Residue, then its C-alpha position, 0 to 999 in steps of 0.5 A: m477509517k478510524i481516527n484518533i486524536t491524542g494531546g489537543e484538539l483539531d478541527r475538521r478542516e486539519v484533520d482533512e488535510y492530514i487524510r489527503y496528506a495520507y493517502q498522497k504519501h502512499p499512494g493504492r494503499q488503503i488506510d484503516q486507522l490514523d493516529i495524530n499525536i499532537d505536541g505542542e507545534f508539532v504533530d505526529l502521523q501513525i498510519h495503520f493500512k488495511d491487509m491487501d490482498f497477496q498477488h503471486a507474482y511471475r518472474s521472467a527474465d529479471y523482471l516481476v509481472n502480476n499477471m501472465e497476461k502481460l507477457n507476449d507469446a515467447k515469455q509465455s511459453e517460456f514459463s509454461q515450460k520451466e521446471k516448477h519446484s515444489v514449496 
């Protein structure tokens, strides 16, 4: 992860806390870059995320799943019998 600090200086402990905060605020996301802008007593964080691989989502009975194995046999059968539209 790349960390950019502007407008002042921070010790390593403070930087680690901002990193921890960013991961808690956005669980499951991979952070590529963290920009820390110091403005007096205030600190602005700008978080840049890594691109995530797109996962196909299947819609069945008004809910979305990312894997057909999560559906029961009846729903899998229903999905396989649907007419698929070309994009």
